[in-house]
C-alpha positions as CSV (number, residue, x, y, z in Angstrom):
1,X,0.0,0.0,0.0
2,X,1.5,3.3,-1.1
3,X,0.6,5.7,1.7
4,X,2.4,8.7,0.4
5,X,0.5,8.5,-2.9
6,X,-2.6,9.6,-1.1
7,X,-1.2,13.0,0.1
8,X,-2.2,16.0,-2.0
9,X,-5.2,14.2,-3.6
10,X,-8.9,15.2,-3.4
11,X,-10.9,13.4,-0.8
12,X,-13.2,12.4,-3.8
13,X,-10.3,11.0,-5.8
14,X,-11.0,7.3,-6.6
15,X,-7.6,6.4,-5.3
16,X,-8.4,8.1,-2.0
17,X,-11.8,6.5,-1.8
18,X,-10.3,3.0,-2.3
19,X,-7.7,3.8,0.4
20,X,-10.3,4.9,2.8
21,X,-12.5,1.9,2.2
22,X,-9.6,-0.4,3.0
23,X,-8.9,1.4,6.2
24,X,-12.5,1.7,7.3
25,X,-12.4,-2.1,7.7
26,X,-9.9,-1.7,10.5
27,X,-12.4,0.0,12.8
28,X,-15.7,1.1,11.2
29,X,-17.4,2.2,14.3
30,X,-16.2,5.8,14.5
31,X,-14.3,6.0,11.2
32,X,-16.5,8.9,9.9
33,X,-17.4,10.5,13.2
34,X,-15.3,13.6,12.6
35,X,-15.6,13.7,8.8
36,X,-17.3,17.1,8.9
37,X,-14.1,18.7,10.3
38,X,-11.9,16.8,7.9
39,X,-10.7,13.8,9.9
40,X,-11.3,10.1,9.0
41,X,-10.3,7.3,11.3
42,X,-10.4,6.7,15.0
43,X,-8.1,6.4,18.0
44,X,-8.9,2.7,18.4
45,X,-7.9,1.8,14.8
46,X,-4.5,3.5,15.0
47,X,-5.2,5.3,11.8
48,X,-6.1,8.9,10.9
49,X,-6.4,10.8,7.6
50,X,-6.7,14.6,7.7
51,X,-8.2,16.8,5.0
52,X,-7.8,20.6,4.5
53,X,-9.9,22.9,2.4
54,X,-8.5,23.8,-1.0
55,X,-7.6,27.3,0.1
56,X,-5.9,26.1,3.3
57,X,-3.9,23.4,1.5
58,X,-2.9,25.7,-1.3
59,X,-1.7,28.3,1.2
60,X,0.6,25.9,3.0
61,X,1.6,23.4,0.3
62,X,2.3,23.6,-3.4
63,X,1.5,20.1,-4.8
64,X,-2.2,19.6,-5.4
65,X,-2.2,16.3,-7.2
66,X,-5.9,16.0,-8.0
67,X,-9.2,17.9,-8.0
68,X,-12.6,16.3,-8.0
69,X,-15.0,18.7,-6.3
70,X,-16.1,22.4,-6.7
71,X,-13.7,24.8,-4.9
72,X,-15.9,25.4,-1.9
73,X,-16.4,21.7,-1.3
74,X,-13.0,20.4,-2.2
75,X,-10.8,18.8,0.5
76,X,-7.2,17.8,0.0
77,X,-5.5,15.1,2.0
78,X,-2.8,16.8,4.1
79,X,-1.7,14.2,6.7
80,X,-1.8,10.5,7.6
81,X,-1.2,9.1,11.0
82,X,-0.3,5.5,12.1
83,X,-0.2,4.9,15.8
84,X,0.9,2.0,18.0
85,X,-0.5,0.7,21.2
86,X,-1.2,3.4,23.8
87,X,0.4,6.1,21.5
88,X,-2.6,8.4,21.8
89,X,-4.5,7.1,24.8
90,X,-4.3,4.0,27.1
91,X,-5.7,0.7,25.8
92,X,-5.5,1.9,22.2
93,X,-4.9,-0.8,19.5
94,X,-2.0,-0.5,17.1
95,X,-2.4,0.2,13.4
96,X,-2.9,-3.2,11.8
97,X,-1.5,-2.8,8.3
98,X,2.1,-2.3,7.2
99,X,3.6,1.1,8.2
100,X,5.2,3.4,5.6
101,X,8.9,2.8,4.6
102,X,9.0,-0.6,6.2
103,X,8.9,0.8,9.7
104,X,7.7,-1.3,12.6
105,X,6.4,-0.1,16.0
106,X,9.3,-0.6,18.5
107,X,12.0,0.3,16.0
108,X,14.8,2.3,17.6
109,X,15.4,5.9,16.4
110,X,18.6,4.7,14.7
111,X,16.7,2.0,12.8
112,X,14.1,4.5,11.8
113,X,16.7,6.8,10.4
114,X,18.3,3.9,8.5
115,X,15.0,2.8,7.0
116,X,14.1,6.4,6.0
117,X,17.6,7.0,4.6
118,X,18.2,10.2,6.5
119,X,18.8,11.6,10.0
120,X,16.1,13.9,11.5
121,X,16.3,17.6,10.8
122,X,14.5,18.4,14.0
123,X,14.3,16.6,17.4
124,X,11.7,17.8,19.9
125,X,10.1,16.8,23.1
126,X,6.6,15.3,22.4
127,X,3.7,17.7,22.8
128,X,1.4,14.8,23.8
129,X,0.1,15.1,27.3
130,X,2.0,12.6,29.6
131,X,-1.2,11.5,31.3
132,X,-2.6,10.3,28.0
133,X,0.4,8.8,26.2
134,X,3.9,7.4,26.7
135,X,5.2,9.4,23.7
136,X,8.2,11.5,24.8
137,X,10.1,12.6,21.7
138,X,9.2,13.7,18.1
139,X,11.8,13.4,15.3
140,X,11.1,15.1,12.0
141,X,12.7,13.7,8.8
142,X,12.7,15.1,5.3
143,X,12.2,12.2,2.8
144,X,12.0,13.4,-0.8
145,X,8.9,15.7,-0.9
146,X,7.6,14.4,2.4
147,X,7.9,15.1,6.1
148,X,7.9,12.0,8.2
149,X,7.4,12.6,12.0
150,X,8.3,9.7,14.2
151,X,7.1,9.6,17.8
152,X,9.1,7.7,20.4
153,X,8.7,6.6,24.0
154,X,11.3,7.4,26.7
155,X,13.5,4.6,25.4
156,X,13.4,6.0,21.8
157,X,11.2,3.2,20.5
158,X,8.8,4.0,17.8
159,X,5.2,4.6,18.9
160,X,3.7,6.5,15.9
161,X,4.4,7.7,12.4
162,X,2.9,10.8,10.7
163,X,3.2,11.7,7.0
164,X,2.7,15.1,5.5
165,X,3.8,16.9,2.3
166,X,6.8,19.2,2.6
167,X,5.4,22.7,3.1
168,X,6.3,25.8,1.0
169,X,9.0,26.8,3.5
170,X,10.7,23.4,3.3
171,X,10.5,23.4,-0.5
172,X,11.9,26.9,-0.6
173,X,14.8,25.9,1.7
174,X,15.6,22.9,-0.5
175,X,15.7,25.1,-3.6
176,X,17.7,27.7,-1.8
177,X,20.3,25.2,-0.7
178,X,20.6,23.9,-4.3
179,X,21.0,27.5,-5.6
180,X,23.9,28.3,-3.3
181,X,26.6,27.8,-5.9
182,X,24.8,30.2,-8.2
183,X,24.6,33.0,-5.6
184,X,26.4,36.2,-6.6
185,X,27.9,37.5,-3.4
186,X,29.5,40.9,-3.7
187,X,32.7,41.4,-1.6
188,X,32.3,45.2,-1.8
189,X,29.0,45.0,0.0
190,X,30.6,44.1,3.3
191,X,30.2,47.8,4.4
192,X,26.5,47.5,3.6
193,X,26.2,44.5,5.9
194,X,28.1,46.4,8.7
195,X,25.8,49.4,8.3
196,X,22.8,47.2,9.3
197,X,24.3,46.6,12.8
198,X,22.5,49.8,13.9
199,X,19.2,48.0,13.2
200,X,19.7,45.4,15.9
201,X,16.4,45.8,17.9
202,X,17.7,45.1,21.4
203,X,17.9,48.9,22.4
204,X,14.1,49.1,21.9
205,X,13.7,45.9,24.0
206,X,15.8,47.5,26.8
207,X,13.7,50.6,26.6
208,X,10.5,48.6,26.8
209,X,11.9,46.7,29.8
210,X,12.8,50.0,31.6
211,X,9.2,51.1,31.1
212,X,7.9,48.1,32.9
213,X,7.4,45.5,30.1
214,X,8.0,42.2,32.0
215,X,8.3,40.3,28.7
216,X,12.0,41.1,28.7
217,X,15.0,40.4,31.0
218,X,18.5,41.8,30.7
219,X,20.2,38.4,30.6
220,X,18.3,37.2,27.5
221,X,18.4,40.6,25.8
222,X,22.2,40.5,26.2
223,X,22.4,37.0,24.7
224,X,20.2,37.9,21.8
225,X,22.3,41.0,21.2
226,X,25.5,39.0,21.2
227,X,23.9,36.4,18.8
228,X,22.9,39.1,16.3
229,X,26.3,40.8,16.4
230,X,28.0,37.4,15.8
231,X,25.6,36.8,12.9
232,X,26.5,40.2,11.3
233,X,30.2,39.5,11.8
234,X,29.8,36.1,10.1
235,X,27.8,37.4,7.2
236,X,30.3,40.3,6.7
237,X,33.2,37.8,6.6
238,X,31.4,35.5,4.3
239,X,30.5,38.4,2.0
240,X,34.2,39.3,1.7
241,X,35.0,35.6,0.9
242,X,32.0,35.3,-1.5
243,X,30.9,32.3,0.6
244,X,27.1,31.8,0.2
245,X,27.0,28.5,2.2
246,X,28.6,30.4,5.1
247,X,25.9,33.0,4.9
248,X,23.2,30.3,5.1
249,X,25.0,28.7,8.0
250,X,25.2,32.1,9.8
251,X,21.4,32.4,9.5
252,X,20.9,28.9,10.9
253,X,23.2,29.6,13.8
254,X,21.4,32.8,14.7
255,X,17.9,31.4,14.4
256,X,18.7,28.3,16.5
257,X,20.3,30.5,19.2
258,X,17.2,32.7,19.3
259,X,15.0,29.6,19.5
260,X,16.9,28.6,22.6
261,X,16.6,32.0,24.2
262,X,12.9,32.2,23.4
263,X,12.2,28.7,24.7
264,X,13.3,30.0,28.1
265,X,11.8,33.5,28.2
266,X,9.1,33.6,25.5
267,X,10.1,37.2,24.8
268,X,9.8,36.9,21.0
269,X,6.3,37.9,20.2
270,X,4.9,39.3,17.0
271,X,6.7,42.7,17.0
272,X,10.0,41.1,18.0
273,X,9.6,38.4,15.4
274,X,9.1,41.0,12.7
275,X,12.1,43.0,13.9
276,X,14.4,40.0,13.9
277,X,13.0,38.7,10.5
278,X,13.5,42.1,8.9
279,X,17.1,42.5,10.2
280,X,18.2,39.0,9.1
281,X,16.6,39.4,5.7
282,X,18.2,42.8,5.2
283,X,21.7,41.5,6.2
284,X,21.5,38.5,3.9
285,X,20.3,40.6,1.0
286,X,22.9,43.3,1.6
287,X,25.6,40.6,0.9
288,X,24.2,40.1,-2.6
289,X,22.5,36.9,-1.6
290,X,19.3,36.7,-3.7
291,X,15.9,35.9,-2.1
292,X,12.4,36.1,-3.6
293,X,10.2,38.8,-2.2
294,X,8.0,36.3,-0.4
295,X,10.9,34.2,0.9
296,X,11.6,33.8,4.6
297,X,15.1,32.5,5.0
298,X,14.6,31.9,8.7
299,X,11.6,29.6,8.3
300,X,13.6,26.4,7.9
301,X,14.7,26.6,11.5
302,X,12.6,29.2,13.3
303,X,10.4,28.3,16.2
304,X,9.3,31.9,17.1
């Protein structure tokens, strides 16, 4: 059964209808209970299929593989889930058919990476409530044009698998990485990069803190300020060397550092996110690095 072939197809596509019919046999009792909100399957069957409206799917993803309904009725398959025993709630049955990519519940994280042919690009603590599930870790893998999320217990044994298409940000990141050798970095632009140091937003953050905004604290502001100065230094040096991969690496380093700061303090809200995004974008472009107008170079790693 080719699970990944279902993603991006209309819910009314004959291929999807056949796929759903096969899975309904696993647990027919509540299979259609949440169909009105775009979910097919049930906790007890270990299977779930999620559908998005045409507009919502198109906004997040690019590859709509089939259309079978009028625009206002159309639903596109956006995610599949396959869960093992107790992965969602106690006394839950495991998915009864073969898992994607030859995976097996109980596989170690190393075995999962080997079967998928790639290490995870992100490793997180599980967002599942501890009282309801033994899931403790989520590892995200990029496999071709798919994202495969593996959920693990405390011993890093596989409990659940989720499949989704790569979103626009991931596709853009893949294209951007492939385009690095073609980037035309301009060594003479190092002064333009340096001039943007004055746009580091931490002085405004300190002013807000002085006026009583308890969103901020001096220790994390200082760490963010150091991170941004190191980022500008790195891009400036990479500009002189015409080193596009080093510019991308500098962005990644800055974003990951700010992720860590924000995970502690939560101080990056909408305004701060916009300030940081505008600064990073401006510094990268100042080097001569080419980005599309709608492209967010931080999205590949950003958690704020």
